[in-house]
All heavy atoms as a GROMACS GRO file, in nm:
protein
  605
    1MET      N    1   0.706  -2.600  -0.131
    1MET     CA    2   0.624  -2.494  -0.077
    1MET      C    3   0.687  -2.361  -0.118
    1MET      O    4   0.773  -2.309  -0.052
    1MET     CB    5   0.616  -2.508   0.076
    1MET     CG    6   0.539  -2.400   0.140
    1MET     SD    7   0.496  -2.417   0.314
    1MET     CE    8   0.604  -2.530   0.390
    2SER      N    9   0.641  -2.306  -0.230
    2SER     CA   10   0.698  -2.182  -0.277
    2SER      C   11   0.614  -2.064  -0.232
    2SER      O   12   0.494  -2.074  -0.214
    2SER     CB   13   0.710  -2.183  -0.430
    2SER     OG   14   0.581  -2.186  -0.485
    3THR      N   15   0.681  -1.953  -0.216
    3THR     CA   16   0.615  -1.830  -0.176
    3THR      C   17   0.609  -1.740  -0.298
    3THR      O   18   0.709  -1.722  -0.367
    3THR     CB   19   0.693  -1.760  -0.063
    3THR    OG1   20   0.702  -1.849   0.047
    3THR    CG2   21   0.624  -1.634  -0.019
    4ALA      N   22   0.491  -1.683  -0.327
    4ALA     CA   23   0.480  -1.588  -0.436
    4ALA      C   24   0.566  -1.467  -0.401
    4ALA      O   25   0.594  -1.440  -0.284
    4ALA     CB   26   0.335  -1.547  -0.455
    5ALA      N   27   0.607  -1.395  -0.505
    5ALA     CA   28   0.688  -1.276  -0.481
    5ALA      C   29   0.613  -1.182  -0.388
    5ALA      O   30   0.494  -1.155  -0.407
    5ALA     CB   31   0.719  -1.207  -0.612
    6ALA      N   32   0.681  -1.136  -0.287
    6ALA     CA   33   0.619  -1.045  -0.189
    6ALA      C   34   0.578  -0.916  -0.257
    6ALA      O   35   0.644  -0.869  -0.350
    6ALA     CB   36   0.717  -1.017  -0.077
    7LEU      N   37   0.468  -0.860  -0.213
    7LEU     CA   38   0.420  -0.734  -0.269
    7LEU      C   39   0.482  -0.617  -0.194
    7LEU      O   40   0.504  -0.623  -0.073
    7LEU     CB   41   0.268  -0.725  -0.256
    7LEU     CG   42   0.187  -0.832  -0.328
    7LEU    CD1   43   0.038  -0.812  -0.303
    7LEU    CD2   44   0.216  -0.831  -0.477
    8THR      N   45   0.509  -0.511  -0.267
    8THR     CA   46   0.562  -0.388  -0.205
    8THR      C   47   0.446  -0.312  -0.141
    8THR      O   48   0.330  -0.335  -0.176
    8THR     CB   49   0.629  -0.298  -0.310
    8THR    OG1   50   0.528  -0.252  -0.402
    8THR    CG2   51   0.739  -0.372  -0.385
    9PRO      N   52   0.476  -0.218  -0.051
    9PRO     CA   53   0.367  -0.138   0.005
    9PRO      C   54   0.284  -0.067  -0.102
    9PRO      O   55   0.162  -0.059  -0.092
    9PRO     CB   56   0.440  -0.037   0.095
    9PRO     CG   57   0.563  -0.112   0.138
    9PRO     CD   58   0.604  -0.191   0.016
   10GLU      N   59   0.348  -0.019  -0.207
   10GLU     CA   60   0.275   0.048  -0.315
   10GLU      C   61   0.181  -0.049  -0.386
   10GLU      O   62   0.068  -0.014  -0.421
   10GLU     CB   63   0.373   0.110  -0.416
   10GLU     CG   64   0.452   0.226  -0.361
   10GLU     CD   65   0.569   0.182  -0.272
   10GLU    OE1   66   0.617   0.068  -0.284
   10GLU    OE2   67   0.611   0.262  -0.187
   11GLU      N   68   0.227  -0.172  -0.408
   11GLU     CA   69   0.142  -0.273  -0.473
   11GLU      C   70   0.024  -0.311  -0.384
   11GLU      O   71  -0.087  -0.331  -0.433
   11GLU     CB   72   0.224  -0.397  -0.508
   11GLU     CG   73   0.323  -0.375  -0.618
   11GLU     CD   74   0.419  -0.491  -0.638
   11GLU    OE1   75   0.456  -0.558  -0.540
   11GLU    OE2   76   0.456  -0.516  -0.756
   12ILE      N   77   0.047  -0.317  -0.254
   12ILE     CA   78  -0.061  -0.349  -0.161
   12ILE      C   79  -0.165  -0.238  -0.161
   12ILE      O   80  -0.285  -0.263  -0.165
   12ILE     CB   81  -0.006  -0.375  -0.019
   12ILE    CG1   82   0.083  -0.500  -0.021
   12ILE    CG2   83  -0.120  -0.391   0.081
   12ILE    CD1   84   0.164  -0.520   0.105
   13ARG      N   85  -0.119  -0.112  -0.159
   13ARG     CA   86  -0.213   0.001  -0.162
   13ARG      C   87  -0.296   0.003  -0.290
   13ARG      O   88  -0.410   0.050  -0.290
   13ARG     CB   89  -0.138   0.133  -0.148
   13ARG     CG   90  -0.084   0.158  -0.010
   13ARG     CD   91  -0.017   0.295   0.000
   13ARG     NE   92   0.041   0.314   0.129
   13ARG     CZ   93   0.172   0.298   0.157
   13ARG    NH1   94   0.258   0.267   0.061
   13ARG    NH2   95   0.217   0.314   0.280
   14ALA      N   96  -0.242  -0.048  -0.400
   14ALA     CA   97  -0.311  -0.047  -0.529
   14ALA      C   98  -0.409  -0.163  -0.545
   14ALA      O   99  -0.480  -0.170  -0.645
   14ALA     CB  100  -0.208  -0.050  -0.642
   15LEU      N  101  -0.414  -0.254  -0.449
   15LEU     CA  102  -0.504  -0.369  -0.459
   15LEU      C  103  -0.650  -0.324  -0.453
   15LEU      O  104  -0.682  -0.220  -0.395
   15LEU     CB  105  -0.477  -0.467  -0.344
   15LEU     CG  106  -0.343  -0.539  -0.345
   15LEU    CD1  107  -0.325  -0.617  -0.215
   15LEU    CD2  108  -0.333  -0.632  -0.465
   16PRO      N  109  -0.740  -0.407  -0.509
   16PRO     CA  110  -0.883  -0.377  -0.495
   16PRO      C  111  -0.927  -0.396  -0.350
   16PRO      O  112  -0.852  -0.448  -0.268
   16PRO     CB  113  -0.950  -0.478  -0.588
   16PRO     CG  114  -0.852  -0.588  -0.604
   16PRO     CD  115  -0.715  -0.527  -0.588
   17ALA      N  116  -1.050  -0.358  -0.321
   17ALA     CA  117  -1.102  -0.363  -0.184
   17ALA      C  118  -1.098  -0.503  -0.123
   17ALA      O  119  -1.075  -0.518  -0.004
   17ALA     CB  120  -1.244  -0.308  -0.179
   18MET      N  121  -1.121  -0.605  -0.203
   18MET     CA  122  -1.116  -0.745  -0.158
   18MET      C  123  -1.021  -0.821  -0.249
   18MET      O  124  -1.029  -0.807  -0.371
   18MET     CB  125  -1.255  -0.809  -0.164
   18MET     CG  126  -1.361  -0.742  -0.080
   18MET     SD  127  -1.358  -0.789   0.091
   18MET     CE  128  -1.433  -0.949   0.088
   19VAL      N  129  -0.932  -0.901  -0.189
   19VAL     CA  130  -0.837  -0.979  -0.268
   19VAL      C  131  -0.853  -1.127  -0.236
   19VAL      O  132  -0.903  -1.164  -0.130
   19VAL     CB  133  -0.691  -0.935  -0.243
   19VAL    CG1  134  -0.672  -0.790  -0.283
   19VAL    CG2  135  -0.650  -0.955  -0.098
   20ASP      N  136  -0.808  -1.211  -0.329
   20ASP     CA  137  -0.815  -1.355  -0.306
   20ASP      C  138  -0.705  -1.398  -0.211
   20ASP      O  139  -0.615  -1.321  -0.177
   20ASP     CB  140  -0.808  -1.431  -0.439
   20ASP     CG  141  -0.679  -1.408  -0.516
   20ASP    OD1  142  -0.586  -1.341  -0.465
   20ASP    OD2  143  -0.669  -1.458  -0.628
   21GLY      N  144  -0.714  -1.522  -0.166
   21GLY     CA  145  -0.617  -1.576  -0.071
   21GLY      C  146  -0.473  -1.563  -0.117
   21GLY      O  147  -0.390  -1.506  -0.046
   22PRO      N  148  -0.440  -1.613  -0.238
   22PRO     CA  149  -0.300  -1.605  -0.282
   22PRO      C  150  -0.244  -1.462  -0.285
   22PRO      O  151  -0.127  -1.441  -0.253
   22PRO     CB  152  -0.303  -1.669  -0.421
   22PRO     CG  153  -0.416  -1.767  -0.411
   22PRO     CD  154  -0.520  -1.696  -0.327
   23THR      N  155  -0.327  -1.365  -0.320
   23THR     CA  156  -0.279  -1.226  -0.321
   23THR      C  157  -0.253  -1.178  -0.178
   23THR      O  158  -0.152  -1.112  -0.150
   23THR     CB  159  -0.381  -1.134  -0.390
   23THR    OG1  160  -0.403  -1.183  -0.523
   23THR    CG2  161  -0.331  -0.991  -0.396
   24ALA      N  162  -0.342  -1.214  -0.086
   24ALA     CA  163  -0.322  -1.178   0.055
   24ALA      C  164  -0.196  -1.244   0.109
   24ALA      O  165  -0.119  -1.182   0.184
   24ALA     CB  166  -0.443  -1.218   0.138
   25PHE      N  167  -0.174  -1.369   0.069
   25PHE     CA  168  -0.055  -1.440   0.117
   25PHE      C  169   0.071  -1.371   0.066
   25PHE      O  170   0.170  -1.359   0.139
   25PHE     CB  171  -0.056  -1.586   0.071
   25PHE     CG  172  -0.182  -1.662   0.106
   25PHE    CD1  173  -0.222  -1.770   0.029
   25PHE    CD2  174  -0.262  -1.626   0.213
   25PHE    CE1  175  -0.338  -1.841   0.059
   25PHE    CE2  176  -0.378  -1.696   0.245
   25PHE     CZ  177  -0.417  -1.803   0.167
   26ALA      N  178   0.069  -1.325  -0.060
   26ALA     CA  179   0.185  -1.254  -0.116
   26ALA      C  180   0.208  -1.122  -0.040
   26ALA      O  181   0.323  -1.085  -0.014
   26ALA     CB  182   0.165  -1.227  -0.265
   27ALA      N  183   0.100  -1.054  -0.003
   27ALA     CA  184   0.114  -0.930   0.073
   27ALA      C  185   0.180  -0.956   0.208
   27ALA      O  186   0.253  -0.872   0.260
   27ALA     CB  187  -0.022  -0.864   0.092
   28LEU      N  188   0.155  -1.075   0.265
   28LEU     CA  189   0.211  -1.112   0.394
   28LEU      C  190   0.342  -1.190   0.382
   28LEU      O  191   0.400  -1.230   0.483
   28LEU     CB  192   0.109  -1.195   0.473
   28LEU     CG  193  -0.022  -1.123   0.506
   28LEU    CD1  194  -0.123  -1.221   0.564
   28LEU    CD2  195   0.002  -1.008   0.600
   29SER      N  196   0.386  -1.214   0.260
   29SER     CA  197   0.510  -1.289   0.233
   29SER      C  198   0.508  -1.430   0.293
   29SER      O  199   0.605  -1.475   0.353
   29SER     CB  200   0.633  -1.214   0.286
   29SER     OG  201   0.646  -1.090   0.221
   30ILE      N  202   0.392  -1.497   0.278
   30ILE     CA  203   0.383  -1.636   0.323
   30ILE      C  204   0.341  -1.723   0.205
   30ILE      O  205   0.285  -1.673   0.107
   30ILE     CB  206   0.285  -1.653   0.441
   30ILE    CG1  207   0.143  -1.612   0.402
   30ILE    CG2  208   0.333  -1.575   0.563
   30ILE    CD1  209   0.038  -1.641   0.509
   31SER      N  210   0.368  -1.851   0.216
   31SER     CA  211   0.333  -1.942   0.108
   31SER      C  212   0.184  -1.968   0.104
   31SER      O  213   0.112  -1.948   0.203
   31SER     CB  214   0.407  -2.075   0.125
   31SER     OG  215   0.353  -2.148   0.233
   32ARG      N  216   0.138  -2.014  -0.009
   32ARG     CA  217  -0.003  -2.050  -0.026
   32ARG      C  218  -0.043  -2.160   0.073
   32ARG      O  219  -0.148  -2.152   0.137
   32ARG     CB  220  -0.021  -2.097  -0.171
   32ARG     CG  221  -0.159  -2.131  -0.209
   32ARG     CD  222  -0.161  -2.176  -0.356
   32ARG     NE  223  -0.288  -2.231  -0.388
   32ARG     CZ  224  -0.369  -2.184  -0.480
   32ARG    NH1  225  -0.330  -2.082  -0.554
   32ARG    NH2  226  -0.485  -2.241  -0.505
   33THR      N  227   0.044  -2.260   0.088
   33THR     CA  228   0.015  -2.371   0.180
   33THR      C  229   0.000  -2.320   0.322
   33THR      O  230  -0.098  -2.353   0.390
   33THR     CB  231   0.127  -2.477   0.173
   33THR    OG1  232   0.138  -2.524   0.038
   33THR    CG2  233   0.100  -2.593   0.267
   34LEU      N  234   0.093  -2.240   0.368
   34LEU     CA  235   0.086  -2.186   0.504
   34LEU      C  236  -0.036  -2.097   0.521
   34LEU      O  237  -0.106  -2.103   0.622
   34LEU     CB  238   0.213  -2.108   0.539
   34LEU     CG  239   0.214  -2.041   0.677
   34LEU    CD1  240   0.194  -2.144   0.788
   34LEU    CD2  241   0.341  -1.962   0.696
   35GLY      N  242  -0.065  -2.014   0.421
   35GLY     CA  243  -0.180  -1.926   0.428
   35GLY      C  244  -0.310  -2.002   0.449
   35GLY      O  245  -0.389  -1.970   0.538
   36TYR      N  246  -0.330  -2.107   0.369
   36TYR     CA  247  -0.453  -2.185   0.385
   36TYR      C  248  -0.454  -2.263   0.516
   36TYR      O  249  -0.560  -2.280   0.578
   36TYR     CB  250  -0.475  -2.278   0.265
   36TYR     CG  251  -0.524  -2.202   0.143
   36TYR    CD1  252  -0.448  -2.198   0.026
   36TYR    CD2  253  -0.645  -2.133   0.145
   36TYR    CE1  254  -0.492  -2.129  -0.085
   36TYR    CE2  255  -0.690  -2.062   0.034
   36TYR     CZ  256  -0.613  -2.061  -0.082
   36TYR     OH  257  -0.658  -1.991  -0.192
   37GLN      N  258  -0.338  -2.309   0.562
   37GLN     CA  259  -0.333  -2.376   0.693
   37GLN      C  260  -0.373  -2.280   0.804
   37GLN      O  261  -0.448  -2.317   0.896
   37GLN     CB  262  -0.191  -2.430   0.720
   37GLN     CG  263  -0.154  -2.551   0.642
   37GLN     CD  264  -0.008  -2.592   0.663
   37GLN    OE1  265   0.073  -2.514   0.714
   37GLN    NE2  266   0.025  -2.712   0.620
   38LEU      N  267  -0.324  -2.157   0.798
   38LEU     CA  268  -0.358  -2.058   0.899
   38LEU      C  269  -0.507  -2.023   0.897
   38LEU      O  270  -0.568  -2.006   1.002
   38LEU     CB  271  -0.273  -1.931   0.880
   38LEU     CG  272  -0.125  -1.946   0.910
   38LEU    CD1  273  -0.049  -1.820   0.867
   38LEU    CD2  274  -0.100  -1.977   1.056
   39ILE      N  275  -0.564  -2.015   0.777
   39ILE     CA  276  -0.707  -1.988   0.768
   39ILE      C  277  -0.787  -2.103   0.828
   39ILE      O  278  -0.878  -2.081   0.909
   39ILE     CB  279  -0.748  -1.961   0.621
   39ILE    CG1  280  -0.694  -1.825   0.577
   39ILE    CG2  281  -0.901  -1.968   0.605
   39ILE    CD1  282  -0.712  -1.795   0.430
   40ARG      N  283  -0.752  -2.226   0.793
   40ARG     CA  284  -0.824  -2.343   0.846
   40ARG      C  285  -0.815  -2.352   0.998
   40ARG      O  286  -0.911  -2.389   1.065
   40ARG     CB  287  -0.770  -2.472   0.783
   40ARG     CG  288  -0.831  -2.505   0.650
   40ARG     CD  289  -0.800  -2.647   0.606
   40ARG     NE  290  -0.658  -2.675   0.595
   40ARG     CZ  291  -0.580  -2.644   0.491
   40ARG    NH1  292  -0.632  -2.582   0.388
   40ARG    NH2  293  -0.454  -2.675   0.490
   41SER      N  294  -0.700  -2.318   1.054
   41SER     CA  295  -0.680  -2.329   1.198
   41SER      C  296  -0.735  -2.208   1.274
   41SER      O  297  -0.737  -2.208   1.397
   41SER     CB  298  -0.532  -2.346   1.231
   41SER     OG  299  -0.460  -2.227   1.203
   42GLY      N  300  -0.777  -2.104   1.201
   42GLY     CA  301  -0.827  -1.983   1.267
   42GLY      C  302  -0.717  -1.889   1.312
   42GLY      O  303  -0.742  -1.798   1.390
   43ASP      N  304  -0.594  -1.912   1.266
   43ASP     CA  305  -0.480  -1.832   1.309
   43ASP      C  306  -0.433  -1.730   1.205
   43ASP      O  307  -0.326  -1.670   1.222
   43ASP     CB  308  -0.363  -1.924   1.346
   43ASP     CG  309  -0.392  -2.007   1.469
   43ASP    OD1  310  -0.462  -1.957   1.560
   43ASP    OD2  311  -0.347  -2.123   1.474
   44PHE      N  312  -0.509  -1.713   1.097
   44PHE     CA  313  -0.469  -1.615   0.995
   44PHE      C  314  -0.473  -1.477   1.060
   44PHE      O  315  -0.565  -1.447   1.136
   44PHE     CB  316  -0.563  -1.623   0.874
   44PHE     CG  317  -0.509  -1.556   0.751
   44PHE    CD1  318  -0.398  -1.607   0.686
   44PHE    CD2  319  -0.568  -1.442   0.701
   44PHE    CE1  320  -0.348  -1.546   0.572
   44PHE    CE2  321  -0.519  -1.379   0.588
   44PHE     CZ  322  -0.408  -1.432   0.524
   45PRO      N  323  -0.374  -1.391   1.034
   45PRO     CA  324  -0.365  -1.265   1.108
   45PRO      C  325  -0.475  -1.163   1.080
   45PRO      O  326  -0.490  -1.068   1.156
   45PRO     CB  327  -0.228  -1.210   1.069
   45PRO     CG  328  -0.195  -1.277   0.941
   45PRO     CD  329  -0.261  -1.412   0.946
   46VAL      N  330  -0.549  -1.180   0.972
   46VAL     CA  331  -0.665  -1.093   0.946
   46VAL      C  332  -0.785  -1.183   0.918
   46VAL      O  333  -0.770  -1.299   0.882
   46VAL     CB  334  -0.641  -0.996   0.827
   46VAL    CG1  335  -0.528  -0.900   0.858
   46VAL    CG2  336  -0.612  -1.070   0.699
   47GLU      N  337  -0.904  -1.128   0.938
   47GLU     CA  338  -1.024  -1.210   0.923
   47GLU      C  339  -1.056  -1.235   0.776
   47GLU      O  340  -1.082  -1.140   0.702
   47GLU     CB  341  -1.143  -1.142   0.990
   47GLU     CG  342  -1.269  -1.224   0.983
   47GLU     CD  343  -1.385  -1.156   1.049
   47GLU    OE1  344  -1.366  -1.053   1.115
   47GLU    OE2  345  -1.496  -1.207   1.034
   48PRO      N  346  -1.054  -1.360   0.733
   48PRO     CA  347  -1.093  -1.389   0.595
   48PRO      C  348  -1.246  -1.384   0.582
   48PRO      O  349  -1.318  -1.409   0.678
   48PRO     CB  350  -1.041  -1.531   0.572
   48PRO     CG  351  -1.033  -1.592   0.707
   48PRO     CD  352  -1.008  -1.479   0.803
   49VAL      N  353  -1.291  -1.347   0.464
   49VAL     CA  354  -1.434  -1.345   0.434
   49VAL      C  355  -1.460  -1.463   0.342
   49VAL      O  356  -1.396  -1.474   0.237
   49VAL     CB  357  -1.474  -1.212   0.367
   49VAL    CG1  358  -1.622  -1.212   0.332
   49VAL    CG2  359  -1.437  -1.094   0.455
   50LYS      N  360  -1.550  -1.551   0.382
   50LYS     CA  361  -1.576  -1.672   0.304
   50LYS      C  362  -1.710  -1.660   0.232
   50LYS      O  363  -1.811  -1.624   0.291
   50LYS     CB  364  -1.576  -1.795   0.395
   50LYS     CG  365  -1.440  -1.819   0.458
   50LYS     CD  366  -1.440  -1.939   0.546
   50LYS     CE  367  -1.302  -1.955   0.611
   50LYS     NZ  368  -1.297  -2.069   0.701
   51PHE      N  369  -1.708  -1.687   0.103
   51PHE     CA  370  -1.826  -1.695   0.018
   51PHE      C  371  -1.832  -1.838  -0.032
   51PHE      O  372  -1.779  -1.869  -0.138
   51PHE     CB  373  -1.816  -1.598  -0.100
   51PHE     CG  374  -1.800  -1.454  -0.059
   51PHE    CD1  375  -1.675  -1.392  -0.062
   51PHE    CD2  376  -1.910  -1.379  -0.019
   51PHE    CE1  377  -1.661  -1.260  -0.027
   51PHE    CE2  378  -1.896  -1.246   0.017
   51PHE     CZ  379  -1.772  -1.187   0.013
   52GLY      N  380  -1.892  -1.926   0.046
   52GLY     CA  381  -1.888  -2.068   0.011
   52GLY      C  382  -1.745  -2.116   0.023
   52GLY      O  383  -1.684  -2.107   0.129
   53ARG      N  384  -1.689  -2.165  -0.087
   53ARG     CA  385  -1.550  -2.211  -0.087
   53ARG      C  386  -1.451  -2.102  -0.125
   53ARG      O  387  -1.331  -2.123  -0.122
   53ARG     CB  388  -1.535  -2.330  -0.182
   53ARG     CG  389  -1.615  -2.450  -0.136
   53ARG     CD  390  -1.590  -2.568  -0.223
   53ARG     NE  391  -1.448  -2.601  -0.217
   53ARG     CZ  392  -1.392  -2.698  -0.286
   53ARG    NH1  393  -1.464  -2.771  -0.366
   53ARG    NH2  394  -1.264  -2.723  -0.275
   54ILE      N  395  -1.503  -1.986  -0.162
   54ILE     CA  396  -1.417  -1.875  -0.204
   54ILE      C  397  -1.377  -1.794  -0.081
   54ILE      O  398  -1.460  -1.761   0.003
   54ILE     CB  399  -1.489  -1.786  -0.307
   54ILE    CG1  400  -1.518  -1.866  -0.433
   54ILE    CG2  401  -1.407  -1.662  -0.338
   54ILE    CD1  402  -1.607  -1.795  -0.532
   55ILE      N  403  -1.248  -1.763  -0.073
   55ILE     CA  404  -1.196  -1.685   0.041
   55ILE      C  405  -1.144  -1.552  -0.012
   55ILE      O  406  -1.067  -1.548  -0.108
   55ILE     CB  407  -1.083  -1.762   0.112
   55ILE    CG1  408  -1.140  -1.890   0.175
   55ILE    CG2  409  -1.017  -1.674   0.218
   55ILE    CD1  410  -1.036  -1.981   0.231
   56ARG      N  411  -1.185  -1.446   0.053
   56ARG     CA  412  -1.137  -1.312   0.020
   56ARG      C  413  -1.088  -1.247   0.149
   56ARG      O  414  -1.127  -1.284   0.259
   56ARG     CB  415  -1.248  -1.226  -0.040
   56ARG     CG  416  -1.299  -1.276  -0.174
   56ARG     CD  417  -1.198  -1.247  -0.283
   56ARG     NE  418  -1.251  -1.283  -0.413
   56ARG     CZ  419  -1.214  -1.390  -0.481
   56ARG    NH1  420  -1.128  -1.474  -0.430
   56ARG    NH2  421  -1.263  -1.414  -0.599
   57VAL      N  422  -1.002  -1.147   0.132
   57VAL     CA  423  -0.948  -1.071   0.246
   57VAL      C  424  -0.964  -0.923   0.212
   57VAL      O  425  -0.938  -0.881   0.099
   57VAL     CB  426  -0.799  -1.106   0.269
   57VAL    CG1  427  -0.738  -1.019   0.377
   57VAL    CG2  428  -0.784  -1.253   0.304
   58ARG      N  429  -1.007  -0.847   0.311
   58ARG     CA  430  -1.024  -0.702   0.291
   58ARG      C  431  -0.888  -0.634   0.287
   58ARG      O  432  -0.803  -0.656   0.374
   58ARG     CB  433  -1.106  -0.642   0.405
   58ARG     CG  434  -1.249  -0.686   0.410
   58ARG     CD  435  -1.318  -0.625   0.534
   58ARG     NE  436  -1.443  -0.690   0.560
   58ARG     CZ  437  -1.459  -0.798   0.638
   58ARG    NH1  438  -1.356  -0.850   0.700
   58ARG    NH2  439  -1.577  -0.850   0.653
   59LYS      N  440  -0.871  -0.546   0.189
   59LYS     CA  441  -0.746  -0.470   0.180
   59LYS      C  442  -0.725  -0.385   0.305
   59LYS      O  443  -0.613  -0.376   0.355
   59LYS     CB  444  -0.746  -0.382   0.055
   59LYS     CG  445  -0.621  -0.294   0.046
   59LYS     CD  446  -0.614  -0.214  -0.081
   59LYS     CE  447  -0.699  -0.093  -0.074
   59LYS     NZ  448  -0.675   0.000  -0.187
   60THR      N  449  -0.831  -0.327   0.359
   60THR     CA  450  -0.816  -0.242   0.478
   60THR      C  451  -0.761  -0.323   0.595
   60THR      O  452  -0.681  -0.271   0.674
   60THR     CB  453  -0.949  -0.176   0.518
   60THR    OG1  454  -1.048  -0.278   0.534
   60THR    CG2  455  -0.995  -0.076   0.414
   61ASP      N  456  -0.801  -0.450   0.607
   61ASP     CA  457  -0.749  -0.535   0.714
   61ASP      C  458  -0.600  -0.564   0.693
   61ASP      O  459  -0.522  -0.564   0.787
   61ASP     CB  460  -0.826  -0.666   0.723
   61ASP     CG  461  -0.970  -0.647   0.770
   61ASP    OD1  462  -1.002  -0.539   0.825
   61ASP    OD2  463  -1.050  -0.740   0.752
   62LEU      N  464  -0.562  -0.590   0.567
   62LEU     CA  465  -0.420  -0.613   0.537
   62LEU      C  466  -0.338  -0.489   0.570
   62LEU      O  467  -0.231  -0.498   0.631
   62LEU     CB  468  -0.401  -0.649   0.390
   62LEU     CG  469  -0.437  -0.789   0.346
   62LEU    CD1  470  -0.428  -0.802   0.195
   62LEU    CD2  471  -0.347  -0.892   0.413
   63LEU      N  472  -0.386  -0.373   0.525
   63LEU     CA  473  -0.314  -0.248   0.552
   63LEU      C  474  -0.295  -0.226   0.702
   63LEU      O  475  -0.186  -0.192   0.747
   63LEU     CB  476  -0.388  -0.129   0.490
   63LEU     CG  477  -0.388  -0.121   0.337
   63LEU    CD1  478  -0.484  -0.012   0.291
   63LEU    CD2  479  -0.248  -0.097   0.283
   64ALA      N  480  -0.402  -0.247   0.778
   64ALA     CA  481  -0.394  -0.227   0.923
   64ALA      C  482  -0.295  -0.324   0.987
   64ALA      O  483  -0.212  -0.283   1.070
   64ALA     CB  484  -0.532  -0.243   0.986
   65PHE      N  485  -0.301  -0.451   0.949
   65PHE     CA  486  -0.209  -0.549   1.006
   65PHE      C  487  -0.064  -0.515   0.974
   65PHE      O  488   0.024  -0.532   1.058
   65PHE     CB  489  -0.242  -0.690   0.955
   65PHE     CG  490  -0.148  -0.794   1.008
   65PHE    CD1  491  -0.161  -0.841   1.138
   65PHE    CD2  492  -0.045  -0.844   0.929
   65PHE    CE1  493  -0.072  -0.935   1.188
   65PHE    CE2  494   0.044  -0.938   0.978
   65PHE     CZ  495   0.030  -0.984   1.109
   66LEU      N  496  -0.040  -0.468   0.852
   66LEU     CA  497   0.096  -0.436   0.809
   66LEU      C  498   0.142  -0.297   0.854
   66LEU      O  499   0.256  -0.258   0.830
   66LEU     CB  500   0.106  -0.448   0.656
   66LEU     CG  501   0.087  -0.589   0.603
   66LEU    CD1  502   0.074  -0.586   0.450
   66LEU    CD2  503   0.201  -0.679   0.646
   67GLY      N  504   0.053  -0.222   0.917
   67GLY     CA  505   0.090  -0.089   0.964
   67GLY      C  506   0.102   0.012   0.851
   67GLY      O  507   0.178   0.109   0.863
   68LEU      N  508   0.026  -0.009   0.744
   68LEU     CA  509   0.031   0.082   0.630
   68LEU      C  510  -0.096   0.166   0.628
   68LEU      O  511  -0.199   0.126   0.679
   68LEU     CB  512   0.039   0.002   0.499
   68LEU     CG  513   0.161  -0.087   0.480
   68LEU    CD1  514   0.145  -0.171   0.354
   68LEU    CD2  515   0.286  -0.003   0.472
   69THR      N  516  -0.085   0.284   0.565
   69THR     CA  517  -0.202   0.368   0.544
   69THR      C  518  -0.249   0.352   0.401
   69THR      O  519  -0.176   0.299   0.316
   69THR     CB  520  -0.169   0.515   0.571
   69THR    OG1  521  -0.063   0.554   0.484
   69THR    CG2  522  -0.128   0.537   0.716
   70GLU      N  523  -0.368   0.399   0.374
   70GLU     CA  524  -0.425   0.388   0.239
   70GLU      C  525  -0.341   0.464   0.137
   70GLU      O  526  -0.331   0.425   0.022
   70GLU     CB  527  -0.569   0.439   0.240
   70GLU     CG  528  -0.646   0.415   0.114
   70GLU     CD  529  -0.683   0.269   0.090
   70GLU    OE1  530  -0.714   0.199   0.186
   70GLU    OE2  531  -0.682   0.227  -0.027
   71THR      N  532  -0.282   0.574   0.179
   71THR     CA  533  -0.196   0.653   0.090
   71THR      C  534  -0.057   0.659   0.149
   71THR      O  535  -0.039   0.655   0.271
   71THR     CB  536  -0.250   0.796   0.073
   71THR    OG1  537  -0.261   0.856   0.202
   71THR    CG2  538  -0.386   0.796   0.006
   72ALA      N  539   0.040   0.669   0.063
   72ALA     CA  540   0.179   0.678   0.109
   72ALA      C  541   0.200   0.813   0.177
   72ALA      O  542   0.141   0.914   0.138
   72ALA     CB  543   0.275   0.663  -0.008
   73ALA      N  544   0.284   0.815   0.277
   73ALA     CA  545   0.315   0.940   0.348
   73ALA      C  546   0.389   1.034   0.255
   73ALA      O  547   0.475   0.994   0.178
   73ALA     CB  548   0.399   0.910   0.471
   74GLU      N  549   0.352   1.160   0.262
   74GLU     CA  550   0.420   1.260   0.182
   74GLU      C  551   0.558   1.285   0.242
   74GLU      O  552   0.572   1.295   0.364
   74GLU     CB  553   0.342   1.391   0.182
   74GLU     CG  554   0.209   1.383   0.108
   74GLU     CD  555   0.227   1.363  -0.040
   74GLU    OE1  556   0.318   1.427  -0.098
   74GLU    OE2  557   0.150   1.286  -0.098
   75PRO      N  558   0.661   1.295   0.159
   75PRO     CA  559   0.794   1.324   0.213
   75PRO      C  560   0.797   1.464   0.274
   75PRO      O  561   0.728   1.554   0.228
   75PRO     CB  562   0.888   1.314   0.093
   75PRO     CG  563   0.801   1.322  -0.027
   75PRO     CD  564   0.662   1.281   0.015
   76GLU      N  565   0.874   1.478   0.380
   76GLU     CA  566   0.890   1.607   0.446
   76GLU      C  567   0.962   1.703   0.352
   76GLU      O  568   1.062   1.666   0.291
   76GLU     CB  569   0.972   1.590   0.574
   76GLU     CG  570   0.906   1.507   0.680
   76GLU     CD  571   0.810   1.588   0.764
   76GLU    OE1  572   0.832   1.710   0.780
   76GLU    OE2  573   0.710   1.530   0.809
   77PRO      N  574   0.914   1.826   0.341
   77PRO     CA  575   0.989   1.922   0.258
   77PRO      C  576   1.121   1.956   0.325
   77PRO      O  577   1.132   1.951   0.448
   77PRO     CB  578   0.897   2.045   0.251
   77PRO     CG  579   0.802   2.029   0.365
   77PRO     CD  580   0.795   1.882   0.397
   78PRO      N  581   1.222   1.990   0.246
   78PRO     CA  582   1.351   2.025   0.307
   78PRO      C  583   1.336   2.147   0.396
   78PRO      O  584   1.256   2.236   0.370
   78PRO     CB  585   1.443   2.054   0.188
   78PRO     CG  586   1.360   2.046   0.066
   78PRO     CD  587   1.223   1.998   0.103
   79ALA      N  588   1.412   2.149   0.504
   79ALA     CA  589   1.409   2.260   0.599
   79ALA      C  590   1.462   2.387   0.532
   79ALA      O  591   1.560   2.383   0.456
   79ALA     CB  592   1.490   2.228   0.721
   80ALA      N  593   1.394   2.498   0.557
   80ALA     CA  594   1.440   2.626   0.501
   80ALA      C  595   1.560   2.676   0.581
   80ALA      O  596   1.566   2.660   0.703
   80ALA     CB  597   1.327   2.728   0.507
   81ASP      N  598   1.654   2.733   0.512
   81ASP     CA  599   1.773   2.786   0.580
   81ASP      C  600   1.751   2.920   0.638
   81ASP      O  601   1.684   3.002   0.606
   81ASP     CB  602   1.892   2.790   0.484
   81ASP     CG  603   1.940   2.649   0.448
   81ASP    OD1  604   1.923   2.559   0.529
   81ASP    OD2  605   1.990   2.634   0.336
   0.00000   0.00000   0.00000
């Protein structure tokens, strides 16, 4: 049971609006096997969208679950002396 390389926040933000199961699993740092088990049991942390046998996950749902925003926070400018 191998886990795909975890995605960075920047990689997650760059994803298309809907991603396939394995990409969502990589964003969550879980294995493909566990991801599909969680979907089948109804315990996947975000709502999957099913098109027949095809499973997709909304990027906005992944971002919300992971506590990320659509854009990276701008760094604070240095304090003026």
